[in-house]
C-alpha positions as CSV (number, residue, x, y, z in Angstrom):
1,X,0.0,0.0,0.0
2,X,1.2,3.5,-0.8
3,X,2.0,6.2,1.8
4,X,-0.8,8.3,3.3
5,X,-0.1,11.8,4.6
6,X,-1.6,12.9,7.9
7,X,-1.2,16.7,8.4
8,X,-2.4,18.5,11.5
9,X,-2.4,21.7,13.5
10,X,-2.6,21.4,17.2
11,X,-2.3,23.9,20.1
12,X,-3.1,21.9,23.2
13,X,-2.2,18.5,21.9
14,X,-5.8,17.3,21.3
15,X,-5.6,17.4,17.5
16,X,-2.1,15.9,17.5
17,X,-3.4,13.0,19.6
18,X,-6.3,12.5,17.1
19,X,-3.8,12.6,14.2
20,X,-1.6,10.0,15.9
21,X,-4.6,7.7,16.5
22,X,-5.6,8.1,12.8
23,X,-2.1,7.3,11.7
24,X,-2.1,4.2,14.0
25,X,-5.3,3.1,12.3
26,X,-3.8,3.5,8.9
27,X,-0.8,1.4,9.9
28,X,-3.2,-1.3,11.4
29,X,-4.7,-1.6,7.9
30,X,-1.2,-2.1,6.4
31,X,-0.8,1.4,5.2
32,X,2.3,3.6,5.7
33,X,1.2,6.8,7.5
34,X,3.4,9.8,7.4
35,X,2.5,12.2,10.2
36,X,3.4,15.9,9.9
37,X,2.7,19.1,11.7
38,X,1.3,21.6,9.3
39,X,4.3,23.8,10.2
40,X,6.6,21.2,8.8
41,X,4.7,20.6,5.6
42,X,3.6,22.4,2.5
43,X,0.5,21.6,0.5
44,X,2.6,20.7,-2.6
45,X,3.8,17.5,-0.8
46,X,0.3,16.1,-1.2
47,X,1.1,15.0,-4.7
48,X,3.6,12.5,-3.3
49,X,1.0,10.5,-1.4
50,X,-1.8,8.1,-2.3
51,X,-4.1,10.0,0.0
52,X,-4.0,12.8,2.6
53,X,-5.9,13.4,5.8
54,X,-6.0,16.9,7.2
55,X,-6.7,18.0,10.8
56,X,-7.0,21.2,12.7
57,X,-8.4,22.6,15.8
58,X,-10.9,25.5,15.5
59,X,-9.8,28.9,16.6
60,X,-12.0,31.8,17.7
61,X,-15.4,32.0,16.0
62,X,-15.1,28.9,13.7
63,X,-11.8,29.9,12.1
64,X,-8.7,28.1,11.0
65,X,-5.7,28.4,13.4
66,X,-3.0,30.8,12.2
67,X,-0.4,28.1,11.7
68,X,-2.8,26.4,9.1
69,X,-3.2,29.6,7.0
70,X,-0.1,29.3,4.7
71,X,-1.0,25.6,4.0
72,X,-4.6,26.6,3.3
73,X,-3.5,29.3,0.9
74,X,-1.2,26.9,-0.9
75,X,-4.2,24.6,-1.5
76,X,-5.7,27.4,-3.6
77,X,-2.9,27.0,-6.1
78,X,-3.4,23.2,-6.5
79,X,-5.4,21.0,-8.7
80,X,-6.5,18.2,-6.4
81,X,-8.8,16.5,-8.9
82,X,-9.5,13.0,-7.7
83,X,-7.0,13.2,-4.8
84,X,-8.3,11.0,-2.0
85,X,-8.7,13.1,1.2
86,X,-10.5,13.2,4.6
87,X,-10.7,15.8,7.3
88,X,-10.7,15.7,11.1
89,X,-10.5,18.2,14.0
90,X,-11.1,19.1,17.5
91,X,-13.4,21.8,18.8
92,X,-15.6,23.0,21.6
93,X,-19.4,22.9,21.4
94,X,-19.5,25.9,23.7
95,X,-18.9,28.1,20.6
96,X,-21.5,28.9,18.1
97,X,-19.6,27.2,15.3
98,X,-18.4,23.8,16.3
99,X,-15.3,22.5,14.5
100,X,-15.6,25.3,11.9
101,X,-12.0,24.7,10.7
102,X,-12.9,21.2,9.7
103,X,-15.7,22.6,7.5
104,X,-13.4,25.2,6.0
105,X,-10.8,22.7,5.0
106,X,-13.4,20.3,3.6
107,X,-14.9,23.1,1.5
108,X,-11.4,24.1,0.2
109,X,-10.6,20.5,-0.8
110,X,-13.9,20.1,-2.6
111,X,-13.3,23.5,-4.4
112,X,-9.9,22.2,-5.6
113,X,-11.4,19.0,-6.9
114,X,-10.3,16.6,-4.2
115,X,-12.4,13.4,-3.5
116,X,-13.5,13.5,0.2
117,X,-13.9,9.7,0.6
118,X,-15.4,9.7,4.1
119,X,-17.4,11.8,6.5
120,X,-15.3,14.3,8.5
121,X,-14.4,13.4,12.1
122,X,-15.1,16.0,14.8
123,X,-14.1,15.5,18.4
124,X,-14.8,17.8,21.3
125,X,-11.6,18.6,23.1
126,X,-9.5,15.5,23.3
127,X,-10.8,12.0,22.5
128,X,-12.4,9.8,25.1
129,X,-11.6,6.1,25.2
130,X,-14.5,5.3,22.8
131,X,-13.5,8.2,20.5
132,X,-9.9,7.0,20.5
133,X,-11.1,3.8,18.9
134,X,-13.3,5.8,16.5
135,X,-10.1,7.7,15.5
136,X,-8.3,4.5,14.8
137,X,-11.2,3.2,12.7
138,X,-11.3,6.5,10.8
139,X,-7.7,5.9,9.8
140,X,-8.3,2.2,9.0
141,X,-11.3,3.1,6.8
142,X,-9.4,5.8,5.0
143,X,-6.5,3.4,4.2
144,X,-9.0,0.9,2.9
145,X,-10.8,3.6,0.8
146,X,-7.5,4.7,-0.7
147,X,-7.0,1.3,-2.1
148,X,-10.7,0.7,-3.1
149,X,-11.5,4.1,-4.7
150,X,-9.9,4.5,-8.1
């Protein structure tokens, strides 16, 4: 199986933990997960991978975190037609817009032609024990879809 990129932005460690669990799930399915902080990655690297999973926490009033903005702007320059992707993130239901960053990333990927091959994963704060398993399954399913979806 080809490599799958997992890119994330994390402030408190919650989104990083989700990313690690998703990568673990990808590996459990026999995939090779490459985990990168968005600050150590540029969007043009996506082309080197079979699929890519993007994650971010939501900042302020449903916004992308500052450290994700350069990557997000680079996506604007890319043709992602048919590229297999999925999105995840952490948020707080105490805000009017829950996990708004997830929605913004998903919209941008669709706009650029990417194939979002599974429903986005939204976790409040850090994952509970049950949600940790859900994160692993999200990664497993993505890896399986990367092989199954032409």
